[in-house]
Residue, then its C-alpha position, 0 to 999 in steps of 0.5 A: m500500500y505504501d508503494l501506491v501512496r509513494e507513487g501517487r497512484y491513489d486510484l489503485m487503492p481500494a475505497l475501504l482500507t483495513s486499519s493495517e493498510a491505512a496505517d501502512a499507507v501513511g506511516v502510523t500504527t494501527r492503533t493510531i488509525e483506530r483512534m482517529c476513526s473513533e474520534g471522527r478525525i477520519e471516516g471509518a466504520r467498525f465491523g465487529n472489532r475491525w475498522r474499515v477506513n475511507r481511503d479519500s478521508l485518510l488521504r485528505y487528512s494526511g494532506l495527500i489530496g486536497p479538501g473536497k477532492d477524491a483519489k480518482r485521477 
């Protein structure tokens, strides 16, 4: 996942990421991603005890794409 982010190929990333994929993409821990989701800083949904993270929300929060934009190129 990190390679796609580094290359700017956001459009090839799935729309919903696991917390591990999201953490790998932006260089933080899975716990940080889960905390950010639960605090509402990034969009995510919890399924049982696992989080799925919205790709565009994560990229906007980390500054990799601008506000109001999506990862489509």
